[in-house]
C-alpha positions in Angstrom: -63.4 53.8 -35.7 -59.7 54.0 -36.4 -58.1 57.0 -37.8 -55.7 56.3 -40.6 -51.9 56.8 -39.7 -50.1 59.6 -41.3 -47.2 58.6 -43.7 -44.0 58.3 -42.0 -41.9 57.6 -44.9 -40.1 60.9 -45.9 -38.9 59.5 -49.4 -40.5 58.3 -52.7 -40.8 54.5 -52.7 -40.7 52.9 -56.3 -43.0 49.4 -56.7 -40.1 47.3 -58.3 -39.9 43.5 -58.6 -35.9 43.6 -59.4 -33.6 40.7 -58.5 -31.3 41.2 -55.9 -28.3 39.3 -54.6 -28.0 39.0 -50.7 -25.0 38.6 -48.8 -25.3 37.4 -45.0 -22.8 39.0 -43.2 -23.2 37.1 -40.0 -20.6 34.0 -38.8 -21.7 31.9 -41.7 -21.5 34.4 -44.6 -23.2 33.1 -47.7 -25.3 34.5 -50.9 -28.9 34.1 -51.7 -31.5 35.2 -54.3 -34.1 37.7 -53.6 -36.6 39.9 -55.5 -38.2 43.1 -54.4 -41.7 44.4 -53.7 -40.3 48.3 -53.4 -37.5 50.3 -53.0 -36.7 53.8 -52.0 -33.4 55.8 -51.5 -33.4 55.0 -47.8 -34.6 51.3 -47.7 -35.6 48.2 -49.7 -38.5 45.4 -49.2 -38.1 42.2 -50.6 -38.8 38.6 -50.5 -36.3 35.4 -50.1 -36.5 31.9 -48.9 -33.9 31.8 -46.6 -34.4 32.9 -43.1 -32.9 36.1 -41.5 -33.6 37.8 -38.1 -34.4 41.3 -37.8 -31.4 43.4 -36.7 -28.8 41.5 -38.8 -26.5 43.5 -41.0 -26.4 42.4 -44.9 -25.2 43.4 -48.0 -27.1 43.3 -51.5 -26.7 44.2 -55.0 -29.5 45.3 -57.3 -29.8 46.8 -60.7 -32.0 50.0 -60.9 -33.8 50.0 -64.3 -33.3 52.9 -66.9 -37.3 54.0 -65.8 -35.5 55.0 -62.3 -32.4 56.3 -63.3 -33.6 58.0 -66.6 -30.5 57.0 -68.5 -28.6 53.1 -68.4 -29.6 50.7 -65.8 -27.2 51.3 -62.7 -25.9 48.4 -60.3 -26.1 49.5 -56.7 -24.2 47.8 -54.0 -25.8 48.5 -50.5 -25.2 47.6 -46.8 -27.7 47.8 -44.3 -29.7 46.3 -41.3 -33.0 44.2 -41.3 -35.6 46.3 -39.8 -38.4 43.9 -39.8 -39.5 40.2 -41.3 -42.5 39.1 -42.3 -43.3 35.6 -42.3 -45.8 36.2 -45.1 -45.9 32.2 -46.5 -44.2 28.9 -45.9 -41.9 29.3 -48.5 -41.2 33.0 -48.5 -40.4 36.2 -45.9 -40.4 39.7 -46.4 -37.6 41.5 -45.4 -37.6 45.3 -44.5 -34.1 46.6 -44.6 -32.8 50.2 -43.8 -30.0 51.3 -46.4 -27.1 52.3 -44.6 -24.6 53.0 -47.3 -24.9 52.5 -51.1 -22.5 52.5 -53.9 -22.9 52.5 -57.3 -21.1 49.6 -59.3 -19.5 50.3 -62.4 -19.4 47.9 -65.0 -16.0 46.1 -66.0 
């Protein structure tokens, strides 16, 4: 019988279905829409219709709700690298991204 694997994550994950604006940073830079499954301070897992490869650099913007920020909703601009791609269905793929840098975006 297989032994349960110990949890490797050192930060808390929040199960959140948030809209995410993703910007591909490859030679054909373009934007797509996605939605999150879960978010932590070090990474995010989201679903999108476009194909992307493991190792790809990306940027994305998401708005954290007041339930997480404990104040007003907060827009966060992130840069990161795709660490895993799950082809779970024919229409969407799951994408795990390690966040390398983030900045809070002030509303104009």
